[in-house]
N, C-alpha and C positions, 0 to 999 in steps of 0.2 A: 555860480555861487556854490560853495561847498556847504552841505548840510549834513546833519546827523539824524538818526532816527529819533533822537530825543529833542531835537530842535525843529523838526519838520512842522509840527502842529502850530507852533508859534509863528513860523514863517508863513504858512498857508492862511493864517488868520489875518495877515497883513497884505499879502499879495499872491497872485497866481501867475507864474511865469509861462511862456509859451512852450517850453520843453523841459522835461525832467528825465534824468537817468537815475535809476535805482539799482545799485549793484551790491552783491554779497551772496554768501552761501548759507545764510540763516533763514530758512523758509518762513518762520513766523514773522520776524521783523520785516523781511522783504515784502510779504503779503500785506502787513499792516500799513507800511509806508505807501504801497501802491493804492490801497483802499482809501487812505487819507487824501491822496492826490485826486482820486476819482470823485470823492465826496465834494471836495473843494471845487472841482470842475463842474459838477452838476449844479452846485449852488451858484456858480457864475453863468449858468445857462448853457453849458456844454452838454447837450442831451443825447448825443449819439456816440457810438463807440465801435471801432473796427479793430479787430485783433489779428495780428500777423505772427506766425511762428517762423523765426529766422533760423531754419535748419539748413543742412547742406542742400544746395541747389535752389535756395530761395531767390526769387526774382525781385531784387531791390528796386528795380524800375517801377514795379507795381506800387510800391510805397510812395515813390516820387510822384507818380501819376495821380494817386489818390490825394496827395497833399495839394495838388494843383487843380483838381476838379472842382467845379462849382456845383453846389447843392441846389436842387430845384426849389427847395423851401428855405434856403439859406440857413440850414441847421449847422450849429457848431458841433465839432466832432473830435473825439479822442482817437488818435492813431496810436495804438498800443502794439509794441513790438516785443515779443518774448524771445530772448536771445541767451539761453543757458550757458553757452560756451564763452560768452564775453568777447567773441572774435567775429566782427562783421565781415572780415575779408574785403571783397570788392564793394561791400556796402558802406565802408567807412566814409567814402566821399559823399555818398547820399545822405548819411546821417549828419555829417558836418554841414552840408548845404542846407538841410531842413532846419537845423538849429540856428545857423547864422542868418538865414533868410526865411523866417517863419511865415506861414500863411495866416492871415488874420482870423480865420474861422476854424483853425486846426490847433489842437494841443498834442504834442508828441510826447509819448511816455514809453521809455525803453526800460525793460526789466532784464537784468543781466546777472550771470553768475559773477563770482569774484574775478576782478580784473588783474591780469598779470602786469609785470613791469613794462612790457612793450606797450600794452594798452594804455597804461597810466600816462605815458609820454606821447600818445598819439594825438593827432589833430582833432579827431571826432570827440574824444573825451574832454580835451581842453575847450572845445566849443561849448559843451554843456556847462563846464565850469565858468566860462566867461559870459555866455549869452543866455543860459538857462539855469537849471538847478541840478546838482549832482548829490544824491543821497547815498553815502557809502555806509552799508550795514555790516556790522561786525558781531560775531558771537559774544555773548556775555562771558567775561572771565570767570573761571570756576570759583575763584575766591569771592567774587561779587554776586554769585548766583543766589545765595540765601536772601540777600537784600532785594534782589530783583523779584524773587518769589514773594517776599513779604509785601512789596509794593503792589504787585499784581493781585494778591489776595485781598488787600485793602480796597482795591478798585471794585471788587465784587461784594463789598460789605462784610467781608470776613475779617476777624481780628485774630491773627495767628500768634501763638506763643513762639518765641525764638526757636525753641526745639522743633516745632512743627515745620517752620520754614526751612530749617536745616535738614530735616528728614526728607522733605519733598525734593529739595535740591539734590540730595544724595541719591534719591530714588531715580530721578530722571537723567542724571549724569550728563548734564549739558544739553539735553533735548528740550529746547524751549517750547516747541509745539506740543510735546507730551505734557510738559508742565502746565501750559495754559489749558489743555484739555482736562487735566485733573483738577485744576482750580475751578473751571466751569462746572465740573461734576460735583465738587464739594459744595459750591454755592447752591446748586440745585437740590442736593440731598440734605444739607444741613441748614440752609438759609443763613441770613446775616447773623453775625455774632462771633463769639470766641471759638477758636479751633485749637485744641491741644494736640500733642503728638499722638496720643492714643486714638483720638478721633480720626486723625489723618491715616494712621496705620490701618485702621479698620476699613477705610474707604478708598484708599489709593492703591492702584496696581503698580507692580514693578515695571516701569516703562523705560528703563534705561536703554539707551542706544549706545552700545559699546563700540567705539570707533578706534580701530587699530592705530590710526595716526595720532590719536591723543595719548597713546601709551608712552612713547618715548619722551614726550614733553613733560608728562607727570614725573617720569623717572628722573629726567635731567633736572627738574626743579627740586628733587630730593623728597618728593611726596610719595614715599614708599607705599603707604596704605592705599592711596588712590590708584597708584600704578598696579599694584597687585589685585585690587578690586576690578580694574579694567581687564587685566589679564584673565582673571577668573570668569568674568562675564563673557569674554571672547571664547573661552573654552566651552562654557555652558551653551553658547549660541551656535556651536558647531563650526567655528572658524578654523581654517586649516593652520596648523603650526608653521607650515612652510612660509605663509604670508607674514605671520607675526615675526618669525626669525628674519625674514628679508627686511622688514621695516627696522628692526633693532640693529641688524648688521649695517644697514645704510646709515643709521644714526651713529654707530661706532666709527664708521669710516669718516664721517663728518667731524666727529669728536677728535679723532686722531689727527686729521689734517689741521683742525683749528688749534689744537695744542702745539703743533709743530710749525704753525704759521704758514701752512700750505693753502692753496685755493680750495674753496668748498665747491662741491658739485652743484650744478644748477637745478638738478632734479634727482630725487625728491627734495623739496625745499627743506633745509635744515630747521629743526625746531627752534622756536623763539628763545627757549631757555638754554641754548647751547653755550653762550658766553658765560653764564653762571656756572655751568657744569665744568667748563674748562678751568675755571679758577678753583673749583672744588676737587676735581679728580686729577691725578698725576699720571704721567705717561706709563709707568710700570703697571698700574692698575688697569689702564685702558688696554694695554697689550694683553694682560691676563684675561680681560673680558672678551677680547677678540678670539683668544684661544678657547674660551668657554662657548662662544657662539659656534665655533667650528665643531666642538664636541656635540652640541645640540644638532647641528646639521647631520653629523654622522648617525646620531640616534634616530632622526627622522627617516633617514635612508636605510635604516636597519643594519648599518655597518659599525655601530657602536653601542655600548650598554646604556641602560637607563631609559626613563620615560621622557619624551621630548618636552612635555608640559612642565615636568619637575625641573628640567634643565632651564627652561625659559623663566620659570619663577625665580630660580637662583640668579640668573642673569639680570633680571629686572630688579630684584632686591639689591644686588650689589651696585648696579648702576644708580639706584636711588640713594645709596649710602648706608643701607641697613647692614648691620653686622650679622653674619651667619655662623652657626656652629659648623665645624669641619665635618665633612661626610665621613660616615663610619667606614673604617677600613675593612 
């Protein structure tokens, strides 16, 4: 059964399946989904829990043995497997077996990072989908983040003005865990009731987590303000311009290939906004941007003029569709 983080609670109120897979790269939502399953299990009399960390060299047979062992006191038990890589390797057959042939007094809970295409088509994931529950957790879209913040604040008894929700969403830049921590702090400091932008400004830290891989997606969507804000945050946090340029250059290669109908690279994964950008940007401009990326590379290596961060800002602005004044001659 496929489930979402927003439908999990209603599902657990109706039934508890013998196996769950929770996958995704959003720590807050992943943790909340796992907590909800654990609470439902406790309510159903599953009182014990054994946690495994499926890292390199993990003995998957130990998990199989535990699933088959009989408890002296007939305790129901959660077998929780933390698998950040999303790749069980030799353990895939063990997971599939435990899902398809569940032990009556065991509940299997697997917590995984985001699954790649190979995993999505694997037998062990399909086993969770067919015989258990698969909760796929996705980050909140940046456009929907103010609404998410607004709803979370209301859960804490806060009544935010729209400007306050917008400000907090902008401050945390997609970091849901930081957003929830700030909401918890606001509830503690201010108590239930209205929250305006000034109150939030006075009590919330700048908790943005600037992710270099979010930069090209913002630029390709034509959101120049956000793209430049991310770039400025990366610079302020001490990120190396070499990495930023590599991510942008990879994006430009994908953009060039897509515009010419050529195959896209398998990694890094092209941004989701690539098709929109292909319709918006023309080949001559893409070629120009490739040239500007090369100029930034020379500046980083000390073989060309200019500040690398200024060059990156121009590159990001033009990729976003912003019009720039010509450089002074």
